[in-house]
NUFILO-354964 format. One record per residue: x, y, z of N, C-alpha, C in turn; residue number from 0. Coordinates in pm, whole numbers. Layout:
BEGIN
+--------+--------+--------+--------+--------+--------+--------+--------+--------+-----+
:    n_X :    n_Y :    n_Z :   ca_X :   ca_Y :   ca_Z :    c_X :    c_Y :    c_Z : seq :
+--------+--------+--------+--------+--------+--------+--------+--------+--------+-----+
:      X :      Y :      Z :      X :      Y :      Z :      X :      Y :      Z : NUM :
...
+--------+--------+--------+--------+--------+--------+--------+--------+--------+-----+
END
This chain:
BEGIN
+--------+--------+--------+--------+--------+--------+--------+--------+--------+-----+
:    n_X :    n_Y :    n_Z :   ca_X :   ca_Y :   ca_Z :    c_X :    c_Y :    c_Z : seq :
+--------+--------+--------+--------+--------+--------+--------+--------+--------+-----+
:   2138 :   1029 :  -1743 :   2109 :   1159 :  -1698 :   2197 :   1252 :  -1768 :   0 :
:   2315 :   1212 :  -1821 :   2392 :   1296 :  -1908 :   2321 :   1331 :  -2039 :   1 :
:   2249 :   1222 :  -2108 :   2181 :   1266 :  -2224 :   2059 :   1364 :  -2186 :   2 :
:   1992 :   1332 :  -2077 :   1886 :   1415 :  -2022 :   1943 :   1581 :  -2026 :   3 :
:   2052 :   1590 :  -1965 :   2112 :   1737 :  -1939 :   2135 :   1802 :  -2070 :   4 :
:   2159 :   1723 :  -2185 :   2179 :   1785 :  -2314 :   2067 :   1813 :  -2386 :   5 :
:   1955 :   1782 :  -2334 :   1812 :   1806 :  -2405 :   1780 :   1960 :  -2384 :   6 :
:   1694 :   2007 :  -2479 :   1643 :   2147 :  -2455 :   1545 :   2135 :  -2341 :   7 :
:   1570 :   2218 :  -2235 :   1493 :   2200 :  -2115 :   1395 :   2315 :  -2115 :   8 :
:   1255 :   2290 :  -2055 :   1157 :   2387 :  -2054 :   1186 :   2487 :  -1934 :   9 :
:   1114 :   2598 :  -1932 :   1123 :   2679 :  -1831 :   1092 :   2615 :  -1687 :  10 :
:   1134 :   2653 :  -1576 :   1095 :   2587 :  -1450 :   1166 :   2452 :  -1438 :  11 :
:   1254 :   2407 :  -1537 :   1317 :   2286 :  -1507 :   1420 :   2279 :  -1377 :  12 :
:   1393 :   2214 :  -1282 :   1487 :   2207 :  -1162 :   1614 :   2162 :  -1182 :  13 :
:   1702 :   2191 :  -1095 :   1838 :   2128 :  -1110 :   1834 :   1966 :  -1080 :  14 :
:   1906 :   1891 :  -1131 :   1921 :   1739 :  -1110 :   1918 :   1704 :   -978 :  15 :
:   1977 :   1784 :   -880 :   2000 :   1726 :   -744 :   1870 :   1721 :   -672 :  16 :
:   1759 :   1808 :   -726 :   1638 :   1823 :   -656 :   1557 :   1685 :   -664 :  17 :
:   1578 :   1616 :   -776 :   1486 :   1495 :   -803 :   1493 :   1389 :   -693 :  18 :
:   1621 :   1348 :   -657 :   1633 :   1248 :   -548 :   1577 :   1297 :   -410 :  19 :
:   1599 :   1425 :   -384 :   1558 :   1468 :   -263 :   1399 :   1480 :   -251 :  20 :
:   1337 :   1517 :   -359 :   1184 :   1527 :   -373 :   1130 :   1388 :   -357 :  21 :
:   1187 :   1290 :   -437 :   1137 :   1155 :   -440 :   1162 :   1083 :   -307 :  22 :
:   1275 :   1116 :   -226 :   1282 :   1056 :    -90 :   1166 :   1098 :     -4 :  23 :
:   1139 :   1239 :    -17 :   1031 :   1274 :     73 :    897 :   1223 :     44 :  24 :
:    884 :   1211 :   -104 :    736 :   1168 :   -148 :    727 :   1022 :   -116 :  25 :
:    822 :    931 :   -126 :    815 :    796 :    -92 :    805 :    773 :     53 :  26 :
:    862 :    865 :    139 :    843 :    853 :    288 :    685 :    880 :    297 :  27 :
:    641 :    987 :    251 :    487 :   1026 :    268 :    401 :    911 :    213 :  28 :
:    430 :    844 :    106 :    364 :    739 :     59 :    359 :    620 :    138 :  29 :
:    475 :    591 :    193 :    489 :    481 :    290 :    412 :    505 :    420 :  30 :
:    419 :    605 :    467 :    338 :    649 :    593 :    183 :    635 :    556 :  31 :
:    149 :    685 :    443 :     -1 :    684 :    408 :    -40 :    528 :    393 :  32 :
:     33 :    461 :    309 :     -2 :    322 :    294 :    -11 :    249 :    424 :  33 :
:     83 :    272 :    517 :     85 :    203 :    645 :    -51 :    244 :    726 :  34 :
:    -91 :    358 :    721 :   -217 :    404 :    782 :   -325 :    335 :    729 :  35 :
:   -326 :    315 :    597 :   -448 :    233 :    533 :   -435 :     89 :    577 :  36 :
:   -319 :     39 :    566 :   -297 :    -94 :    611 :   -343 :   -137 :    758 :  37 :
:   -319 :    -41 :    838 :   -355 :    -57 :    973 :   -492 :    -21 :   1016 :  38 :
:   -571 :     15 :    916 :   -709 :     56 :    932 :   -796 :    -73 :    937 :  39 :
:   -923 :    -64 :    992 :  -1009 :   -168 :   1005 :  -1107 :   -164 :    880 :  40 :
:  -1086 :    -86 :    779 :  -1183 :    -71 :    677 :  -1192 :   -197 :    595 :  41 :
:  -1306 :   -233 :    556 :  -1308 :   -347 :    455 :  -1263 :   -311 :    324 :  42 :
:  -1250 :   -195 :    289 :  -1186 :   -138 :    158 :  -1044 :   -128 :    162 :  43 :
:   -979 :   -167 :    272 :   -829 :   -138 :    269 :   -765 :   -224 :    169 :  44 :
:   -794 :   -344 :    141 :   -724 :   -425 :     40 :   -740 :   -371 :    -91 :  45 :
:   -849 :   -327 :   -130 :   -873 :   -260 :   -266 :   -790 :   -140 :   -270 :  46 :
:   -778 :    -60 :   -175 :   -700 :     62 :   -171 :   -568 :     27 :   -195 :  47 :
:   -523 :    -75 :   -113 :   -367 :   -121 :   -126 :   -324 :   -164 :   -265 :  48 :
:   -429 :   -245 :   -312 :   -392 :   -287 :   -462 :   -377 :   -186 :   -540 :  49 :
:   -468 :    -76 :   -538 :   -457 :     46 :   -619 :   -325 :    111 :   -597 :  50 :
:   -273 :    118 :   -471 :   -154 :    173 :   -437 :    -38 :     90 :   -510 :  51 :
:    -54 :    -51 :   -503 :     49 :   -112 :   -580 :     54 :    -92 :   -726 :  52 :
:    -71 :    -83 :   -781 :    -68 :    -59 :   -929 :    -10 :     57 :   -965 :  53 :
:    -28 :    170 :   -896 :      5 :    296 :   -928 :    176 :    303 :   -901 :  54 :
:    214 :    230 :   -805 :    367 :    219 :   -784 :    410 :    144 :   -900 :  55 :
:    371 :     41 :   -950 :    416 :    -26 :  -1060 :    423 :     81 :  -1187 :  56 :
:    307 :    148 :  -1217 :    314 :    242 :  -1317 :    424 :    339 :  -1306 :  57 :
:    434 :    390 :  -1174 :    548 :    488 :  -1145 :    684 :    417 :  -1172 :  58 :
:    699 :    303 :  -1148 :    827 :    236 :  -1166 :    866 :    232 :  -1321 :  59 :
:    779 :    215 :  -1403 :    803 :    197 :  -1552 :    822 :    332 :  -1613 :  60 :
:    770 :    444 :  -1559 :    790 :    576 :  -1626 :    935 :    608 :  -1645 :  61 :
:   1014 :    615 :  -1554 :   1157 :    644 :  -1580 :   1222 :    556 :  -1686 :  62 :
:   1183 :    431 :  -1682 :   1246 :    355 :  -1779 :   1204 :    397 :  -1921 :  63 :
:   1081 :    425 :  -1940 :   1038 :    471 :  -2080 :   1096 :    599 :  -2107 :  64 :
:   1107 :    699 :  -2012 :   1149 :    821 :  -2045 :   1305 :    836 :  -2055 :  65 :
:   1372 :    792 :  -1961 :   1517 :    794 :  -1958 :   1586 :    689 :  -2039 :  66 :
:   1553 :    560 :  -2020 :   1617 :    438 :  -2081 :   1582 :    455 :  -2235 :  67 :
:   1455 :    460 :  -2280 :   1411 :    443 :  -2419 :   1389 :    568 :  -2481 :  68 :
:   1386 :    681 :  -2407 :   1373 :    830 :  -2455 :   1256 :    822 :  -2533 :  69 :
:   1154 :    749 :  -2489 :   1025 :    748 :  -2552 :    930 :    861 :  -2496 :  70 :
:    959 :    982 :  -2520 :    905 :   1094 :  -2457 :    742 :   1121 :  -2458 :  71 :
:    699 :   1089 :  -2588 :    549 :   1097 :  -2605 :    488 :    972 :  -2541 :  72 :
:    547 :    869 :  -2544 :    475 :    740 :  -2483 :    486 :    776 :  -2329 :  73 :
:    604 :    829 :  -2285 :    619 :    856 :  -2145 :    512 :    965 :  -2092 :  74 :
:    482 :   1042 :  -2177 :    375 :   1158 :  -2151 :    249 :   1085 :  -2135 :  75 :
:    204 :    994 :  -2213 :     71 :    935 :  -2199 :     71 :    833 :  -2069 :  76 :
:    193 :    770 :  -2054 :    220 :    692 :  -1935 :    198 :    759 :  -1807 :  77 :
:    261 :    894 :  -1798 :    251 :    967 :  -1668 :    105 :   1018 :  -1666 :  78 :
:     37 :   1045 :  -1751 :   -112 :   1082 :  -1753 :   -188 :    967 :  -1678 :  79 :
:   -156 :    842 :  -1721 :   -221 :    728 :  -1660 :   -180 :    717 :  -1508 :  80 :
:    -52 :    755 :  -1470 :    -15 :    752 :  -1344 :    -87 :    866 :  -1271 :  81 :
:   -100 :    972 :  -1334 :   -174 :   1091 :  -1267 :   -317 :   1058 :  -1231 :  82 :
:   -387 :    979 :  -1328 :   -524 :    946 :  -1294 :   -519 :    841 :  -1181 :  83 :
:   -426 :    750 :  -1186 :   -430 :    639 :  -1072 :   -412 :    703 :   -940 :  84 :
:   -318 :    807 :   -935 :   -296 :    879 :   -804 :   -423 :    938 :   -756 :  85 :
:   -497 :   1010 :   -851 :   -617 :   1067 :   -795 :   -710 :    976 :   -740 :  86 :
:   -735 :    861 :   -810 :   -822 :    750 :   -763 :   -766 :    711 :   -639 :  87 :
:   -646 :    682 :   -619 :   -580 :    631 :   -495 :   -608 :    731 :   -380 :  88 :
:   -603 :    862 :   -409 :   -619 :    954 :   -303 :   -751 :    958 :   -247 :  89 :
:   -854 :    947 :   -351 :   -993 :    945 :   -316 :  -1015 :    818 :   -225 :  90 :
:   -970 :    694 :   -269 :   -973 :    571 :   -201 :   -919 :    587 :    -46 :  91 :
:   -802 :    644 :    -52 :   -743 :    652 :     90 :   -806 :    750 :    177 :  92 :
:   -851 :    865 :    112 :   -922 :    963 :    195 :  -1055 :    911 :    255 :  93 :
:  -1132 :    824 :    186 :  -1250 :    763 :    235 :  -1218 :    683 :    350 :  94 :
:  -1109 :    603 :    348 :  -1070 :    517 :    471 :  -1018 :    591 :    586 :  95 :
:   -911 :    683 :    552 :   -846 :    765 :    653 :   -813 :    890 :    577 :  96 :
:   -887 :   1002 :    618 :   -856 :   1125 :    550 :   -701 :   1170 :    546 :  97 :
:   -621 :   1159 :    662 :   -492 :   1199 :    662 :   -407 :   1115 :    550 :  98 :
:   -445 :    983 :    529 :   -365 :    908 :    435 :   -395 :    955 :    306 :  99 :
:   -495 :   1009 :    264 :   -527 :   1073 :    122 :   -458 :   1201 :    117 : 100 :
:   -469 :   1292 :    231 :   -396 :   1414 :    224 :   -254 :   1397 :    208 : 101 :
:   -188 :   1292 :    267 :    -47 :   1277 :    265 :     -8 :   1237 :    109 : 102 :
:    -84 :   1215 :     24 :    -61 :   1188 :   -120 :    -69 :   1306 :   -192 : 103 :
:   -105 :   1418 :   -146 :   -126 :   1542 :   -233 :      0 :   1582 :   -278 : 104 :
:    119 :   1590 :   -194 :    238 :   1642 :   -257 :    291 :   1552 :   -382 : 105 :
:    263 :   1431 :   -363 :    284 :   1335 :   -475 :    217 :   1369 :   -592 : 106 :
:     88 :   1392 :   -586 :      8 :   1440 :   -707 :     65 :   1579 :   -754 : 107 :
:    100 :   1659 :   -665 :    150 :   1784 :   -725 :    279 :   1765 :   -802 : 108 :
:    370 :   1684 :   -739 :    499 :   1666 :   -820 :    478 :   1585 :   -956 : 109 :
:    388 :   1487 :   -960 :    369 :   1427 :  -1090 :    294 :   1507 :  -1185 : 110 :
:    221 :   1613 :  -1128 :    163 :   1711 :  -1223 :    263 :   1796 :  -1288 : 111 :
:    363 :   1837 :  -1198 :    485 :   1916 :  -1257 :    566 :   1832 :  -1335 : 112 :
:    584 :   1711 :  -1314 :    658 :   1603 :  -1392 :    597 :   1588 :  -1534 : 113 :
:    456 :   1604 :  -1520 :    389 :   1580 :  -1656 :    408 :   1703 :  -1753 : 114 :
:    427 :   1814 :  -1691 :    459 :   1933 :  -1768 :    588 :   1921 :  -1833 : 115 :
:    682 :   1881 :  -1735 :    824 :   1876 :  -1785 :    834 :   1769 :  -1895 : 116 :
:    762 :   1662 :  -1890 :    766 :   1552 :  -1981 :    718 :   1598 :  -2111 : 117 :
:    601 :   1666 :  -2115 :    546 :   1724 :  -2233 :    627 :   1823 :  -2300 : 118 :
:    687 :   1914 :  -2217 :    756 :   2027 :  -2265 :    890 :   1956 :  -2327 : 119 :
:    949 :   1866 :  -2267 :   1083 :   1805 :  -2328 :   1041 :   1721 :  -2467 : 120 :
:    932 :   1675 :  -2464 :    900 :   1605 :  -2593 :    884 :   1713 :  -2693 : 121 :
:    804 :   1822 :  -2671 :    779 :   1926 :  -2771 :    905 :   2005 :  -2809 : 122 :
:   1000 :   2027 :  -2714 :   1122 :   2097 :  -2742 :   1229 :   2017 :  -2809 : 123 :
:   1217 :   1877 :  -2803 :   1314 :   1792 :  -2863 :   1278 :   1692 :  -2962 : 124 :
:   1185 :   1736 :  -3034 :   1121 :   1652 :  -3146 :   1207 :   1653 :  -3261 : 125 :
+--------+--------+--------+--------+--------+--------+--------+--------+--------+-----+
END
């Protein structure tokens, strides 16, 4: 995080303390949402939960690419993949249990914002 703080930051960059607060809220909403899907009687729940697991794995590797390897351009394309997976997951969750899909909207919004930050950091620090 020290290296990150030294980078040229784009407009709207939030303070560092905000990230763990937001992610705690998002992971709580994600957990509730996935629990609602797991508890449903839908025959599509296993497919939806597999998709949930895949996007979690993609999410897991983004900070490694971005912070550890400082691969800002690769991280940008990786987060675009995550963004698409989140949309597909929201659609699948919504079909099974609408509230489960809606609980994922804050996650999509945050990842949209993170995508902007990722691209801007890449462009400002080449």
